[in-house]
All heavy atoms as TSV, in Angstrom:
chain	resi	resn	atom	element	x	y	z
A	1	MET	N	N	12.900	3.067	-5.769
A	1	MET	CA	C	12.286	3.018	-4.454
A	1	MET	C	C	10.933	3.728	-4.501
A	1	MET	O	O	10.797	4.774	-5.137
A	1	MET	CB	C	13.199	3.691	-3.435
A	1	MET	CG	C	12.585	3.715	-2.061
A	1	MET	SD	S	13.723	4.056	-0.719
A	1	MET	CE	C	13.836	5.813	-0.785
A	2	ILE	N	N	9.964	3.141	-3.852
A	2	ILE	CA	C	8.636	3.752	-3.754
A	2	ILE	C	C	8.727	4.878	-2.730
A	2	ILE	O	O	9.101	4.652	-1.587
A	2	ILE	CB	C	7.588	2.711	-3.327
A	2	ILE	CG1	C	7.539	1.597	-4.359
A	2	ILE	CG2	C	6.229	3.356	-3.147
A	2	ILE	CD1	C	6.846	0.367	-3.884
A	3	LYS	N	N	8.384	6.077	-3.147
A	3	LYS	CA	C	8.530	7.227	-2.262
A	3	LYS	C	C	7.220	7.656	-1.609
A	3	LYS	O	O	7.216	8.157	-0.501
A	3	LYS	CB	C	9.119	8.405	-3.039
A	3	LYS	CG	C	10.529	8.137	-3.503
A	3	LYS	CD	C	11.088	9.331	-4.184
A	3	LYS	CE	C	12.517	9.032	-4.620
A	3	LYS	NZ	N	13.136	10.186	-5.207
A	4	LYS	N	N	6.103	7.455	-2.312
A	4	LYS	CA	C	4.850	7.998	-1.790
A	4	LYS	C	C	3.663	7.244	-2.383
A	4	LYS	O	O	3.676	6.865	-3.544
A	4	LYS	CB	C	4.774	9.465	-2.187
A	4	LYS	CG	C	3.641	10.230	-1.598
A	4	LYS	CD	C	3.618	11.656	-2.095
A	4	LYS	CE	C	4.540	12.501	-1.271
A	4	LYS	NZ	N	4.311	13.928	-1.457
A	5	ILE	N	N	2.637	7.037	-1.567
A	5	ILE	CA	C	1.360	6.511	-2.043
A	5	ILE	C	C	0.309	7.558	-1.708
A	5	ILE	O	O	0.179	7.975	-0.554
A	5	ILE	CB	C	0.997	5.175	-1.381
A	5	ILE	CG1	C	1.965	4.090	-1.816
A	5	ILE	CG2	C	-0.431	4.775	-1.741
A	5	ILE	CD1	C	1.709	2.743	-1.177
A	6	ILE	N	N	-0.424	7.975	-2.703
A	6	ILE	CA	C	-1.455	8.990	-2.515
A	6	ILE	C	C	-2.831	8.345	-2.352
A	6	ILE	O	O	-3.608	8.724	-1.506
A	6	ILE	CB	C	-1.497	9.965	-3.713
A	6	ILE	CG1	C	-0.133	10.544	-3.981
A	6	ILE	CG2	C	-2.560	11.034	-3.511
A	6	ILE	CD1	C	0.308	11.654	-3.105
A	7	GLU	N	N	-3.117	7.336	-3.185
A	7	GLU	CA	C	-4.461	6.767	-3.224
A	7	GLU	C	C	-4.400	5.311	-3.690
A	7	GLU	O	O	-3.580	4.958	-4.532
A	7	GLU	CB	C	-5.297	7.597	-4.198
A	7	GLU	CG	C	-6.717	7.206	-4.333
A	7	GLU	CD	C	-7.467	8.165	-5.242
A	7	GLU	OE1	O	-6.871	8.713	-6.184
A	7	GLU	OE2	O	-8.652	8.362	-4.998
A	8	LEU	N	N	-5.280	4.483	-3.133
A	8	LEU	CA	C	-5.440	3.091	-3.568
A	8	LEU	C	C	-6.923	2.856	-3.835
A	8	LEU	O	O	-7.762	3.186	-3.005
A	8	LEU	CB	C	-4.956	2.124	-2.493
A	8	LEU	CG	C	-3.471	2.171	-2.147
A	8	LEU	CD1	C	-3.189	1.309	-0.924
A	8	LEU	CD2	C	-2.634	1.742	-3.316
A	9	LYS	N	N	-7.237	2.258	-4.984
A	9	LYS	CA	C	-8.630	1.993	-5.327
A	9	LYS	C	C	-8.793	0.565	-5.827
A	9	LYS	O	O	-8.028	0.100	-6.672
A	9	LYS	CB	C	-9.111	2.942	-6.436
A	9	LYS	CG	C	-9.398	4.326	-5.968
A	9	LYS	CD	C	-10.063	5.099	-7.079
A	9	LYS	CE	C	-10.481	6.447	-6.533
A	9	LYS	NZ	N	-11.309	7.173	-7.481
A	10	ASN	N	N	-9.787	-0.115	-5.278
A	10	ASN	CA	C	-10.222	-1.431	-5.755
A	10	ASN	C	C	-9.121	-2.482	-5.788
A	10	ASN	O	O	-9.001	-3.243	-6.739
A	10	ASN	CB	C	-10.878	-1.306	-7.135
A	10	ASN	CG	C	-12.092	-0.412	-7.098
A	10	ASN	OD1	O	-12.861	-0.446	-6.148
A	10	ASN	ND2	N	-12.243	0.411	-8.105
A	11	ILE	N	N	-8.314	-2.518	-4.738
A	11	ILE	CA	C	-7.299	-3.552	-4.579
A	11	ILE	C	C	-7.481	-4.155	-3.193
A	11	ILE	O	O	-7.255	-3.484	-2.186
A	11	ILE	CB	C	-5.867	-2.995	-4.718
A	11	ILE	CG1	C	-5.673	-2.331	-6.077
A	11	ILE	CG2	C	-4.849	-4.104	-4.513
A	11	ILE	CD1	C	-4.345	-1.636	-6.235
A	12	GLY	N	N	-7.907	-5.411	-3.140
A	12	GLY	CA	C	-8.105	-6.071	-1.850
A	12	GLY	C	C	-9.108	-5.324	-0.980
A	12	GLY	O	O	-10.197	-5.000	-1.422
A	13	VAL	N	N	-8.717	-5.025	0.250
A	13	VAL	CA	C	-9.607	-4.323	1.177
A	13	VAL	C	C	-9.663	-2.823	0.902
A	13	VAL	O	O	-10.492	-2.117	1.462
A	13	VAL	CB	C	-9.188	-4.553	2.650
A	13	VAL	CG1	C	-9.298	-6.007	3.020
A	13	VAL	CG2	C	-7.798	-4.021	2.921
A	14	PHE	N	N	-8.806	-2.336	0.022
A	14	PHE	CA	C	-8.762	-0.900	-0.278
A	14	PHE	C	C	-9.716	-0.577	-1.422
A	14	PHE	O	O	-9.387	-0.709	-2.589
A	14	PHE	CB	C	-7.338	-0.472	-0.649
A	14	PHE	CG	C	-6.322	-0.779	0.410
A	14	PHE	CD1	C	-5.303	-1.679	0.174
A	14	PHE	CD2	C	-6.382	-0.165	1.644
A	14	PHE	CE1	C	-4.364	-1.970	1.138
A	14	PHE	CE2	C	-5.453	-0.452	2.625
A	14	PHE	CZ	C	-4.442	-1.348	2.369
A	15	ARG	N	N	-10.922	-0.157	-1.092
A	15	ARG	CA	C	-11.904	0.186	-2.114
A	15	ARG	C	C	-11.698	1.619	-2.605
A	15	ARG	O	O	-11.794	1.894	-3.778
A	15	ARG	CB	C	-13.333	0.019	-1.576
A	15	ARG	CG	C	-13.664	-1.401	-1.259
A	15	ARG	CD	C	-13.722	-2.222	-2.531
A	15	ARG	NE	N	-13.801	-3.636	-2.209
A	15	ARG	CZ	C	-12.989	-4.553	-2.692
A	15	ARG	NH1	N	-12.060	-4.241	-3.535
A	15	ARG	NH2	N	-13.101	-5.805	-2.337
A	16	ASN	N	N	-11.455	2.525	-1.695
A	16	ASN	CA	C	-11.233	3.913	-2.066
A	16	ASN	C	C	-10.482	4.581	-0.914
A	16	ASN	O	O	-11.063	5.275	-0.097
A	16	ASN	CB	C	-12.554	4.626	-2.334
A	16	ASN	CG	C	-12.342	5.989	-2.938
A	16	ASN	OD1	O	-11.257	6.307	-3.420
A	16	ASN	ND2	N	-13.362	6.811	-2.916
A	17	LEU	N	N	-9.177	4.370	-0.862
A	17	LEU	CA	C	-8.364	4.870	0.246
A	17	LEU	C	C	-7.549	6.063	-0.211
A	17	LEU	O	O	-6.786	5.988	-1.170
A	17	LEU	CB	C	-7.428	3.769	0.741
A	17	LEU	CG	C	-6.450	4.169	1.843
A	17	LEU	CD1	C	-7.196	4.497	3.131
A	17	LEU	CD2	C	-5.435	3.086	2.067
A	18	ARG	N	N	-7.736	7.181	0.454
A	18	ARG	CA	C	-6.925	8.385	0.214
A	18	ARG	C	C	-6.204	8.727	1.508
A	18	ARG	O	O	-6.800	8.725	2.574
A	18	ARG	CB	C	-7.781	9.572	-0.202
A	18	ARG	CG	C	-8.307	9.446	-1.597
A	18	ARG	CD	C	-8.791	10.751	-2.188
A	18	ARG	NE	N	-7.876	11.860	-2.075
A	18	ARG	CZ	C	-6.858	12.127	-2.911
A	18	ARG	NH1	N	-6.616	11.322	-3.893
A	18	ARG	NH2	N	-6.111	13.181	-2.739
A	19	PHE	N	N	-4.932	9.010	1.389
A	19	PHE	CA	C	-4.134	9.373	2.548
A	19	PHE	C	C	-4.251	10.869	2.767
A	19	PHE	O	O	-3.488	11.656	2.211
A	19	PHE	CB	C	-2.672	8.957	2.339
A	19	PHE	CG	C	-2.486	7.475	2.299
A	19	PHE	CD1	C	-2.434	6.800	1.097
A	19	PHE	CD2	C	-2.381	6.753	3.473
A	19	PHE	CE1	C	-2.263	5.427	1.050
A	19	PHE	CE2	C	-2.210	5.386	3.448
A	19	PHE	CZ	C	-2.159	4.729	2.243
A	20	ASP	N	N	-5.232	11.284	3.552
A	20	ASP	CA	C	-5.484	12.703	3.791
A	20	ASP	C	C	-5.041	13.160	5.172
A	20	ASP	O	O	-5.305	14.281	5.560
A	20	ASP	CB	C	-6.983	13.000	3.635
A	20	ASP	CG	C	-7.439	12.842	2.192
A	20	ASP	OD1	O	-6.618	13.065	1.292
A	20	ASP	OD2	O	-8.605	12.492	1.986
A	21	ASP	N	N	-4.389	12.304	5.912
A	21	ASP	CA	C	-3.982	12.631	7.272
A	21	ASP	C	C	-2.858	13.670	7.256
A	21	ASP	O	O	-1.793	13.429	6.710
A	21	ASP	CB	C	-3.515	11.369	7.995
A	21	ASP	CG	C	-3.346	11.584	9.482
A	21	ASP	OD1	O	-3.316	12.741	9.930
A	21	ASP	OD2	O	-3.247	10.576	10.193
A	22	SER	N	N	-3.092	14.817	7.831
A	22	SER	CA	C	-2.090	15.888	7.811
A	22	SER	C	C	-0.920	15.614	8.762
A	22	SER	O	O	0.074	16.329	8.726
A	22	SER	CB	C	-2.748	17.217	8.174
A	22	SER	OG	O	-3.264	17.157	9.491
A	23	ARG	N	N	-1.027	14.568	9.610
A	23	ARG	CA	C	0.073	14.250	10.528
A	23	ARG	C	C	1.191	13.487	9.832
A	23	ARG	O	O	2.257	13.296	10.394
A	23	ARG	CB	C	-0.440	13.433	11.713
A	23	ARG	CG	C	-1.423	14.196	12.581
A	23	ARG	CD	C	-2.029	13.306	13.601
A	23	ARG	NE	N	-2.899	12.355	12.895
A	23	ARG	CZ	C	-3.473	11.307	13.459
A	23	ARG	NH1	N	-3.267	11.061	14.727
A	23	ARG	NH2	N	-4.245	10.508	12.767
A	24	TRP	N	N	0.955	13.034	8.599
A	24	TRP	CA	C	1.955	12.250	7.869
A	24	TRP	C	C	2.075	12.829	6.467
A	24	TRP	O	O	1.083	13.067	5.789
A	24	TRP	CB	C	1.521	10.790	7.808
A	24	TRP	CG	C	2.435	9.889	7.053
A	24	TRP	CD1	C	3.788	9.819	7.166
A	24	TRP	CD2	C	2.073	8.921	6.072
A	24	TRP	NE1	N	4.297	8.872	6.318
A	24	TRP	CE2	C	3.265	8.298	5.628
A	24	TRP	CE3	C	0.880	8.520	5.512
A	24	TRP	CZ2	C	3.277	7.303	4.666
A	24	TRP	CZ3	C	0.894	7.524	4.567
A	24	TRP	CH2	C	2.076	6.917	4.150
A	25	ASN	N	N	3.279	13.058	5.994
A	25	ASN	CA	C	3.469	13.666	4.676
A	25	ASN	C	C	3.374	12.656	3.537
A	25	ASN	O	O	3.649	12.988	2.390
A	25	ASN	CB	C	4.806	14.406	4.610
A	25	ASN	CG	C	5.994	13.482	4.712
A	25	ASN	OD1	O	5.853	12.265	4.801
A	25	ASN	ND2	N	7.169	14.059	4.720
A	26	LYS	N	N	2.991	11.429	3.823
A	26	LYS	CA	C	2.770	10.344	2.859
A	26	LYS	C	C	4.043	9.837	2.201
A	26	LYS	O	O	4.006	9.152	1.200
A	26	LYS	CB	C	1.770	10.748	1.770
A	26	LYS	CG	C	0.382	10.959	2.269
A	26	LYS	CD	C	0.105	12.424	2.188
A	26	LYS	CE	C	-1.260	12.770	2.711
A	26	LYS	NZ	N	-1.204	13.930	3.551
A	27	GLU	N	N	5.201	10.188	2.720
A	27	GLU	CA	C	6.463	9.741	2.152
A	27	GLU	C	C	7.032	8.581	2.963
A	27	GLU	O	O	7.000	8.598	4.187
A	27	GLU	CB	C	7.470	10.881	2.117
A	27	GLU	CG	C	7.097	11.967	1.138
A	27	GLU	CD	C	8.133	13.066	1.069
A	27	GLU	OE1	O	9.196	12.953	1.712
A	27	GLU	OE2	O	7.873	14.054	0.371
A	28	PHE	N	N	7.545	7.584	2.246
A	28	PHE	CA	C	8.186	6.455	2.897
A	28	PHE	C	C	9.668	6.749	3.095
A	28	PHE	O	O	10.293	7.407	2.271
A	28	PHE	CB	C	8.027	5.181	2.055
A	28	PHE	CG	C	6.617	4.684	2.006
A	28	PHE	CD1	C	5.826	4.892	0.892
A	28	PHE	CD2	C	6.077	4.011	3.079
A	28	PHE	CE1	C	4.529	4.436	0.846
A	28	PHE	CE2	C	4.777	3.550	3.052
A	28	PHE	CZ	C	4.007	3.763	1.932
A	29	LYS	N	N	10.208	6.258	4.165
A	29	LYS	CA	C	11.638	6.369	4.450
A	29	LYS	C	C	12.303	5.035	4.133
A	29	LYS	O	O	11.663	4.115	3.654
A	29	LYS	CB	C	11.864	6.737	5.924
A	29	LYS	CG	C	11.132	7.995	6.366
A	29	LYS	CD	C	11.653	9.195	5.647
A	29	LYS	CE	C	10.922	10.435	6.150
A	29	LYS	NZ	N	11.070	11.561	5.301
A	30	LYS	N	N	13.589	4.919	4.411
A	30	LYS	CA	C	14.302	3.673	4.141
A	30	LYS	C	C	13.709	2.514	4.948
A	30	LYS	O	O	13.584	1.398	4.465
A	30	LYS	CB	C	15.780	3.837	4.468
A	30	LYS	CG	C	16.600	2.643	4.099
A	30	LYS	CD	C	18.073	2.877	4.313
A	30	LYS	CE	C	18.856	1.641	3.917
A	30	LYS	NZ	N	20.290	1.841	4.096
A	31	VAL	N	N	13.325	2.772	6.187
A	31	VAL	CA	C	12.694	1.773	7.048
A	31	VAL	C	C	11.371	2.358	7.539
A	31	VAL	O	O	11.319	3.506	7.981
A	31	VAL	CB	C	13.596	1.422	8.253
A	31	VAL	CG1	C	12.893	0.465	9.190
A	31	VAL	CG2	C	14.919	0.853	7.784
A	32	ASN	N	N	10.288	1.569	7.450
A	32	ASN	CA	C	8.958	2.015	7.855
A	32	ASN	C	C	8.293	0.939	8.689
A	32	ASN	O	O	8.484	-0.246	8.449
A	32	ASN	CB	C	8.101	2.278	6.619
A	32	ASN	CG	C	8.678	3.367	5.761
A	32	ASN	OD1	O	8.453	4.525	5.994
A	32	ASN	ND2	N	9.467	2.981	4.771
A	33	LEU	N	N	7.496	1.355	9.636
A	33	LEU	CA	C	6.734	0.432	10.464
A	33	LEU	C	C	5.259	0.627	10.147
A	33	LEU	O	O	4.728	1.730	10.240
A	33	LEU	CB	C	6.989	0.719	11.949
A	33	LEU	CG	C	6.161	-0.093	12.929
A	33	LEU	CD1	C	6.538	-1.565	12.831
A	33	LEU	CD2	C	6.368	0.415	14.334
A	34	ILE	N	N	4.624	-0.470	9.748
A	34	ILE	CA	C	3.200	-0.438	9.435
A	34	ILE	C	C	2.514	-1.450	10.332
A	34	ILE	O	O	2.882	-2.623	10.336
A	34	ILE	CB	C	2.950	-0.762	7.952
A	34	ILE	CG1	C	3.631	0.285	7.091
A	34	ILE	CG2	C	1.464	-0.854	7.666
A	34	ILE	CD1	C	3.617	-0.006	5.620
A	35	PHE	N	N	1.547	-0.998	11.099
A	35	PHE	CA	C	0.852	-1.903	12.000
A	35	PHE	C	C	-0.634	-1.591	12.003
A	35	PHE	O	O	-1.053	-0.458	11.786
A	35	PHE	CB	C	1.422	-1.820	13.425
A	35	PHE	CG	C	1.257	-0.484	14.077
A	35	PHE	CD1	C	0.176	-0.221	14.902
A	35	PHE	CD2	C	2.175	0.527	13.864
A	35	PHE	CE1	C	0.014	1.008	15.507
A	35	PHE	CE2	C	2.035	1.767	14.461
A	35	PHE	CZ	C	0.945	2.002	15.278
A	36	SER	N	N	-1.431	-2.624	12.203
A	36	SER	CA	C	-2.876	-2.489	12.356
A	36	SER	C	C	-3.434	-3.854	12.749
A	36	SER	O	O	-2.712	-4.840	12.820
A	36	SER	CB	C	-3.523	-1.998	11.055
A	36	SER	OG	O	-3.441	-2.980	10.061
A	37	ARG	N	N	-4.736	-3.906	12.990
A	37	ARG	CA	C	-5.392	-5.150	13.352
A	37	ARG	C	C	-5.410	-6.101	12.160
A	37	ARG	O	O	-5.171	-5.706	11.020
A	37	ARG	CB	C	-6.829	-4.864	13.792
A	37	ARG	CG	C	-6.910	-3.987	15.018
A	37	ARG	CD	C	-8.352	-3.823	15.457
A	37	ARG	NE	N	-9.241	-3.592	14.341
A	37	ARG	CZ	C	-10.073	-2.576	14.237
A	37	ARG	NH1	N	-10.152	-1.682	15.193
A	37	ARG	NH2	N	-10.855	-2.440	13.198
A	38	ASN	N	N	-5.719	-7.359	12.439
A	38	ASN	CA	C	-5.849	-8.361	11.377
A	38	ASN	C	C	-6.963	-7.964	10.410
A	38	ASN	O	O	-7.988	-7.423	10.813
A	38	ASN	CB	C	-6.164	-9.731	11.972
A	38	ASN	CG	C	-4.988	-10.297	12.718
A	38	ASN	OD1	O	-3.858	-9.867	12.547
A	38	ASN	ND2	N	-5.268	-11.281	13.555
A	39	GLY	N	N	-6.733	-8.225	9.138
A	39	GLY	CA	C	-7.749	-7.964	8.123
A	39	GLY	C	C	-7.834	-6.530	7.672
A	39	GLY	O	O	-8.810	-6.151	7.017
A	40	GLN	N	N	-6.840	-5.710	7.975
A	40	GLN	CA	C	-6.900	-4.291	7.634
A	40	GLN	C	C	-6.091	-3.912	6.394
A	40	GLN	O	O	-6.098	-2.761	5.990
A	40	GLN	CB	C	-6.432	-3.441	8.823
A	40	GLN	CG	C	-7.292	-3.620	10.061
A	40	GLN	CD	C	-8.728	-3.206	9.805
A	40	GLN	OE1	O	-8.984	-2.096	9.374
A	40	GLN	NE2	N	-9.652	-4.097	10.063
A	41	GLY	N	N	-5.353	-4.881	5.783
A	41	GLY	CA	C	-4.693	-4.614	4.513
A	41	GLY	C	C	-3.175	-4.624	4.523
A	41	GLY	O	O	-2.553	-4.228	3.551
A	42	LYS	N	N	-2.562	-5.104	5.597
A	42	LYS	CA	C	-1.087	-5.138	5.644
A	42	LYS	C	C	-0.522	-6.059	4.574
A	42	LYS	O	O	0.407	-5.678	3.855
A	42	LYS	CB	C	-0.595	-5.570	7.025
A	42	LYS	CG	C	-0.993	-4.634	8.152
A	42	LYS	CD	C	-0.517	-5.126	9.493
A	42	LYS	CE	C	-1.040	-6.472	9.885
A	42	LYS	NZ	N	-2.455	-6.549	10.193
A	43	THR	N	N	-1.091	-7.242	4.406
A	43	THR	CA	C	-0.615	-8.183	3.393
A	43	THR	C	C	-0.903	-7.641	2.002
A	43	THR	O	O	-0.065	-7.756	1.096
A	43	THR	CB	C	-1.271	-9.561	3.588
A	43	THR	OG1	O	-0.952	-10.028	4.898
A	43	THR	CG2	C	-0.780	-10.560	2.558
A	44	THR	N	N	-2.050	-7.032	1.817
A	44	THR	CA	C	-2.378	-6.418	0.532
A	44	THR	C	C	-1.381	-5.323	0.189
A	44	THR	O	O	-0.904	-5.235	-0.946
A	44	THR	CB	C	-3.806	-5.842	0.557
A	44	THR	OG1	O	-4.723	-6.894	0.848
A	44	THR	CG2	C	-4.164	-5.195	-0.764
A	45	LEU	N	N	-1.035	-4.502	1.148
A	45	LEU	CA	C	-0.049	-3.451	0.927
A	45	LEU	C	C	1.311	-4.044	0.559
A	45	LEU	O	O	1.997	-3.544	-0.339
A	45	LEU	CB	C	0.076	-2.564	2.169
A	45	LEU	CG	C	0.915	-1.311	2.025
A	45	LEU	CD1	C	0.430	-0.428	0.892
A	45	LEU	CD2	C	0.933	-0.545	3.328
A	46	THR	N	N	1.680	-5.144	1.190
A	46	THR	CA	C	2.925	-5.832	0.855
A	46	THR	C	C	2.891	-6.345	-0.584
A	46	THR	O	O	3.873	-6.206	-1.322
A	46	THR	CB	C	3.158	-7.011	1.822
A	46	THR	OG1	O	3.230	-6.505	3.151
A	46	THR	CG2	C	4.433	-7.751	1.493
A	47	GLU	N	N	1.777	-6.917	-1.005
A	47	GLU	CA	C	1.645	-7.403	-2.378
A	47	GLU	C	C	1.700	-6.257	-3.380
A	47	GLU	O	O	2.276	-6.397	-4.466
A	47	GLU	CB	C	0.357	-8.201	-2.548
A	47	GLU	CG	C	0.375	-9.533	-1.836
A	47	GLU	CD	C	1.467	-10.453	-2.366
A	47	GLU	OE1	O	1.685	-10.512	-3.588
A	47	GLU	OE2	O	2.126	-11.096	-1.539
A	48	ILE	N	N	1.117	-5.126	-3.040
A	48	ILE	CA	C	1.188	-3.948	-3.913
A	48	ILE	C	C	2.645	-3.504	-4.061
A	48	ILE	O	O	3.113	-3.223	-5.165
A	48	ILE	CB	C	0.319	-2.801	-3.352
A	48	ILE	CG1	C	-1.160	-3.166	-3.452
A	48	ILE	CG2	C	0.603	-1.497	-4.098
A	48	ILE	CD1	C	-2.079	-2.248	-2.673
A	49	MET	N	N	3.362	-3.445	-2.954
A	49	MET	CA	C	4.772	-3.045	-2.989
A	49	MET	C	C	5.599	-4.033	-3.818
A	49	MET	O	O	6.431	-3.622	-4.625
A	49	MET	CB	C	5.348	-2.950	-1.577
A	49	MET	CG	C	4.702	-1.931	-0.705
A	49	MET	SD	S	5.090	-0.297	-1.258
A	49	MET	CE	C	4.430	0.659	0.076
A	50	ASN	N	N	5.372	-5.343	-3.628
A	50	ASN	CA	C	6.098	-6.354	-4.411
A	50	ASN	C	C	5.764	-6.245	-5.898
A	50	ASN	O	O	6.637	-6.408	-6.749
A	50	ASN	CB	C	5.790	-7.760	-3.908
A	50	ASN	CG	C	6.521	-8.083	-2.638
A	50	ASN	OD1	O	7.603	-7.568	-2.386
A	50	ASN	ND2	N	5.928	-8.938	-1.823
A	51	SER	N	N	4.503	-5.960	-6.207
A	51	SER	CA	C	4.094	-5.796	-7.591
A	51	SER	C	C	4.820	-4.624	-8.242
A	51	SER	O	O	5.301	-4.724	-9.375
A	51	SER	CB	C	2.586	-5.581	-7.658
A	51	SER	OG	O	2.174	-5.285	-8.966
A	52	LEU	N	N	4.922	-3.520	-7.529
A	52	LEU	CA	C	5.635	-2.351	-8.051
A	52	LEU	C	C	7.127	-2.624	-8.179
A	52	LEU	O	O	7.750	-2.246	-9.174
A	52	LEU	CB	C	5.391	-1.147	-7.148
A	52	LEU	CG	C	3.963	-0.611	-7.141
A	52	LEU	CD1	C	3.785	0.385	-6.019
A	52	LEU	CD2	C	3.623	0.006	-8.482
A	53	LYS	N	N	7.684	-3.286	-7.195
A	53	LYS	CA	C	9.114	-3.595	-7.199
A	53	LYS	C	C	9.497	-4.480	-8.374
A	53	LYS	O	O	10.510	-4.256	-9.042
A	53	LYS	CB	C	9.490	-4.281	-5.890
A	53	LYS	CG	C	10.918	-4.746	-5.815
A	53	LYS	CD	C	11.160	-5.497	-4.523
A	53	LYS	CE	C	12.437	-6.280	-4.582
A	53	LYS	NZ	N	12.541	-7.219	-3.471
A	54	ASN	N	N	8.671	-5.490	-8.642
A	54	ASN	CA	C	8.981	-6.473	-9.680
A	54	ASN	C	C	8.317	-6.179	-11.019
A	54	ASN	O	O	8.458	-6.963	-11.957
A	54	ASN	CB	C	8.557	-7.866	-9.211
A	54	ASN	CG	C	9.287	-8.283	-7.955
A	54	ASN	OD1	O	10.475	-8.010	-7.822
A	54	ASN	ND2	N	8.577	-8.915	-7.045
A	55	SER	N	N	7.582	-5.077	-11.103
A	55	SER	CA	C	6.814	-4.735	-12.328
A	55	SER	C	C	5.967	-5.916	-12.778
A	55	SER	O	O	5.936	-6.278	-13.951
A	55	SER	CB	C	7.765	-4.301	-13.446
A	55	SER	OG	O	8.480	-3.174	-13.076
A	56	ASP	N	N	5.268	-6.524	-11.829
A	56	ASP	CA	C	4.466	-7.717	-12.076
A	56	ASP	C	C	3.032	-7.463	-11.619
A	56	ASP	O	O	2.719	-7.619	-10.433
A	56	ASP	CB	C	5.066	-8.927	-11.358
A	56	ASP	CG	C	4.330	-10.213	-11.635
A	56	ASP	OD1	O	3.380	-10.204	-12.448
A	56	ASP	OD2	O	4.700	-11.232	-11.035
A	57	THR	N	N	2.162	-7.067	-12.529
A	57	THR	CA	C	0.789	-6.763	-12.150
A	57	THR	C	C	-0.029	-7.999	-11.792
A	57	THR	O	O	-1.080	-7.892	-11.188
A	57	THR	CB	C	0.060	-5.999	-13.276
A	57	THR	OG1	O	0.100	-6.784	-14.466
A	57	THR	CG2	C	0.725	-4.651	-13.537
A	58	ASP	N	N	0.455	-9.185	-12.162
A	58	ASP	CA	C	-0.272	-10.411	-11.817
A	58	ASP	C	C	-0.360	-10.602	-10.294
A	58	ASP	O	O	-1.291	-11.243	-9.816
A	58	ASP	CB	C	0.398	-11.637	-12.440
A	58	ASP	CG	C	0.212	-11.677	-13.949
A	58	ASP	OD1	O	-0.750	-11.050	-14.438
A	58	ASP	OD2	O	1.035	-12.311	-14.627
A	59	LEU	N	N	0.582	-10.042	-9.551
A	59	LEU	CA	C	0.547	-10.173	-8.090
A	59	LEU	C	C	-0.691	-9.511	-7.497
A	59	LEU	O	O	-1.289	-10.032	-6.564
A	59	LEU	CB	C	1.815	-9.560	-7.469
A	59	LEU	CG	C	3.112	-10.288	-7.736
A	59	LEU	CD1	C	4.285	-9.471	-7.214
A	59	LEU	CD2	C	3.100	-11.653	-7.088
A	60	ILE	N	N	-1.094	-8.364	-8.033
A	60	ILE	CA	C	-2.254	-7.682	-7.450
A	60	ILE	C	C	-3.557	-8.044	-8.163
A	60	ILE	O	O	-4.619	-7.806	-7.625
A	60	ILE	CB	C	-2.076	-6.159	-7.394
A	60	ILE	CG1	C	-1.805	-5.568	-8.780
A	60	ILE	CG2	C	-0.996	-5.784	-6.416
A	60	ILE	CD1	C	-1.780	-4.073	-8.804
A	61	LYS	N	N	-3.488	-8.646	-9.330
A	61	LYS	CA	C	-4.705	-9.098	-10.000
A	61	LYS	C	C	-5.358	-10.233	-9.234
A	61	LYS	O	O	-6.565	-10.405	-9.273
A	61	LYS	CB	C	-4.405	-9.538	-11.424
A	61	LYS	CG	C	-4.129	-8.390	-12.361
A	61	LYS	CD	C	-3.834	-8.887	-13.745
A	61	LYS	CE	C	-3.491	-7.728	-14.660
A	61	LYS	NZ	N	-3.098	-8.208	-15.994
A	62	ALA	N	N	-4.565	-11.010	-8.509
A	62	ALA	CA	C	-5.083	-12.149	-7.757
A	62	ALA	C	C	-5.722	-11.749	-6.427
A	62	ALA	O	O	-6.350	-12.557	-5.780
A	62	ALA	CB	C	-3.964	-13.157	-7.507
A	63	ILE	N	N	-5.525	-10.512	-6.003
A	63	ILE	CA	C	-6.027	-10.063	-4.683
A	63	ILE	C	C	-7.510	-9.751	-4.774
A	63	ILE	O	O	-7.998	-9.147	-5.636
A	63	ILE	CB	C	-5.253	-8.820	-4.192
A	63	ILE	CG1	C	-3.798	-9.177	-4.022
A	63	ILE	CG2	C	-5.833	-8.296	-2.897
A	63	ILE	CD1	C	-2.926	-8.013	-3.653
C-alpha cells in the first residue's frame, strides 16, 4: 500500500510539487478523497498510483 507521497517532479502537470502543507501529514488512509478543478492532476495522480501498484513505469512514461 502506498503510504505517503512527499514530492512529484516532471510527471504530467506536476513539474515540481512538494507537499509542504502543515495541515496534512502526507499519509494516505485506507479511503481518501481527492478533489480539485479540471486539469489539476487527478487523472495523473491516478496513473501514478496505478504505475506503483502494478510496477509498470510505462503507465507514467506516456503522461
